[in-house]
C-alpha angles and dihedrals in degrees: 000000000000126000116280093022108148092225091063091076095056101036094107143351090265092053092048091052092046091049092049093050093051092045089055090049091049092050091047091054089049091056092045092052093046092049092049093051094044095049091041090053092056092046090057089068090075125056091215094059100042093101091057090044091054091053091049089053090051091049091047090050091051089050091052089049090052093058098075089041090057091049093049093048090048093051093047091050091048090049092049091045089056091050091052092050091049090051091048091051091051091052094056 
């Protein structure tokens, strides 16, 4: 099956567990990015905290950049997991 095919995530128990772990990581990064941007936004109201606010925006931006990376790694692992299961079935 090709990358990003919805059936890859439910092909086996191992693929379901892998999908769930990466989905939790993706959601965690979402919350991290949102928190950084929200807190950073409030810190911009004061001139004395703008430096910290800028760093929170950089961290939030990195977190948003990590999201598609997490998804791509997950999909590649699911794809490879499917290949391994196909090879194992051929061997038996």
